[in-house]
C-alpha positions in Angstrom: 22.5 -12.6 -60.1 26.0 -11.3 -59.8 27.6 -13.1 -56.0 28.3 -11.4 -53.1 32.3 -10.0 -52.9 34.4 -11.7 -50.8 34.6 -8.5 -48.8 30.4 -8.0 -48.5 30.4 -11.9 -47.0 33.0 -11.0 -44.6 31.7 -7.5 -43.2 28.0 -10.1 -42.7 30.2 -12.6 -40.6 31.5 -10.1 -38.5 28.5 -8.3 -37.9 27.1 -11.6 -37.0 29.3 -12.4 -34.6 29.4 -8.9 -32.6 25.5 -9.1 -32.8 26.0 -12.9 -31.0 28.6 -11.5 -28.4 26.5 -8.3 -27.5 24.0 -11.2 -26.4 25.8 -13.2 -23.8 27.1 -9.7 -22.4 23.9 -8.5 -21.9 24.2 -9.3 -17.8 27.7 -7.8 -17.5 28.8 -4.7 -16.6 30.9 -2.7 -18.1 33.5 -0.4 -15.7 30.8 0.3 -12.8 28.1 0.7 -15.3 24.7 -0.7 -14.6 23.8 -3.4 -17.2 20.2 -2.8 -19.0 18.7 -5.9 -17.0 19.3 -4.1 -13.7 17.8 -0.5 -15.1 14.5 -1.8 -16.3 12.4 -4.3 -14.2 8.7 -5.8 -14.5 6.0 -4.6 -13.0 5.0 -7.1 -10.1 1.6 -7.1 -8.0 1.1 -7.2 -4.6 -0.1 -10.3 -3.6 -2.0 -10.6 -0.1 -3.1 -13.9 1.0 -5.1 -14.6 4.2 -6.3 -12.5 7.1 -4.3 -9.7 8.5 -4.2 -10.2 12.6 -3.2 -7.3 14.3 -2.0 -7.6 18.2 -5.3 -5.6 19.6 -7.3 -8.6 17.5 -4.9 -11.0 19.3 -5.4 -9.4 22.8 -9.3 -9.8 22.7 -9.3 -13.0 22.4 -9.7 -15.6 25.6 -10.1 -18.6 26.8 -14.0 -19.7 27.1 -15.3 -17.6 23.9 -17.4 -19.5 21.5 -16.6 -20.2 17.8 -18.7 -17.8 16.7 -17.3 -14.6 18.5 -14.0 -15.4 17.5 -14.9 -15.5 14.1 -16.8 -11.8 14.5 -13.2 -10.9 16.2 -11.0 -12.3 13.5 -12.8 -13.4 10.5 -13.1 -17.0 8.9 -9.9 -18.6 9.2 -7.4 -19.5 6.0 -7.0 -22.7 7.2 -9.4 -25.9 8.8 -8.4 -29.2 8.5 -11.4 -32.1 8.7 -8.8 -34.3 10.7 -7.8 -31.2 13.8 -11.6 -29.9 13.6 -10.7 -28.4 17.5 -7.4 -26.3 15.3 -7.9 -23.0 13.3 -5.1 -21.2 11.3 -5.0 -18.2 10.3 -1.9 -17.2 7.9 -1.0 -14.0 6.2 1.5 -13.7 3.7 2.0 -10.2 2.0 4.7 -9.9 -0.8 5.3 -6.5 -2.8 8.3 -5.5 -4.8 11.2 -4.0 -3.3 9.9 -5.2 0.0 11.0 -8.4 2.1 7.9 -10.6 2.4 5.8 -10.6 5.5 4.4 -13.8 7.1 2.4 -14.5 10.1 0.9 -17.0 11.8 -1.7 -17.4 14.6 -3.2 -21.1 15.7 -6.4 -21.0 18.0 -7.2 -24.2 19.6 -10.8 -25.0 20.6 -12.4 -27.8 23.0 -16.0 -28.6 21.6 -17.4 -25.0 20.8 -15.4 -23.4 23.3 -11.6 -21.7 22.8 -9.5 -23.2 25.1 -5.9 -21.3 23.8 -3.9 -19.8 20.7 -0.4 -19.2 19.8 1.3 -17.5 17.3 4.1 -15.2 16.0 4.7 -11.5 17.3 1.6 -9.6 15.9 1.8 -6.2 15.0 -0.2 -3.6 15.8 -2.8 -2.1 13.3 -0.8 0.8 13.2 2.7 -0.7 12.6 1.0 -2.9 9.9 -0.6 0.4 7.6 3.4 1.8 8.5 4.5 -1.1 6.7 2.2 -0.4 3.6 3.6 2.4 2.8 6.7 1.9 0.3 7.4 6.0 0.1 7.8 6.3 3.9 11.4 6.7 4.7 11.6 7.0 8.3 9.3 5.8 10.6 9.9 9.6 13.1 6.4 11.1 12.9 6.0 15.0 11.8 6.3 17.5 14.5 2.8 19.0 15.1 3.9 22.0 17.3 4.3 25.4 15.9 7.1 28.0 17.1 5.8 31.2 18.4 7.1 33.1 15.2 5.0 30.8 13.1 1.9 31.2 15.5 2.2 34.9 15.0 3.0 34.5 11.3 -0.2 31.8 10.9 -2.1 34.8 12.8 -1.2 38.1 10.5 -1.8 36.2 7.3 -5.8 35.1 8.8 -6.2 39.4 9.9 -5.3 40.2 6.6 -6.9 37.7 5.1 -10.2 38.5 7.2 -10.3 42.1 6.1 -9.4 41.4 2.7 -12.9 39.4 2.4 -15.8 41.9 2.5 -19.0 40.9 2.7 -20.5 42.2 -1.3 -23.4 45.2 -0.3 -26.7 45.5 -2.0 -27.0 48.5 -3.6 -29.9 50.7 -2.2 -32.9 50.3 -4.6 -31.9 47.0 -6.2 -34.7 44.6 -6.5 -35.1 41.4 -8.0 -37.8 39.0 -10.1 -39.8 37.4 -7.5 -38.3 33.8 -8.2 -42.4 31.7 -8.4 -44.9 33.6 -10.8 -47.6 35.2 -8.2 -51.3 33.4 -8.7 -49.8 29.9 -9.6 -50.1 26.5 -7.9 -47.6 24.0 -7.8 
């Protein structure tokens, strides 16, 4: 078997050094170019834990409610403790890729079987919570739902033309169709 030449060995060593140096510079950027690691990101699933408690639900609570009435409004609490039997904690966390994590807490305090008081974070309305889930929404400005006079006239003209184009099909006189059922046959 022939021995590799000196030039062949030198090229192999040089190739190995270049390959290893390329691995170490993956995180670096060259002249403002983004690195491969910043262009390709893995998919991360949405993580939701706990009950969503909205401002409307919290406003429905009042002192003197039974535990079952509270459970009907808010659902089962995320945290109950044997050591703190008179306290229910509702904790909600939501993590989505590309958005800051959401964390809200609501603590309810009971005296026996009756709600005494509750305290917690500032809760969003149901509409605010749903809007926070939509990652495609760029602005919080709702679309304009009013048409100008010109738009209304153009709409009316299109509807008039479309209605004129829809002509009821007429049946030619003297056209007969076979019966749907055979006469004299009982079903």
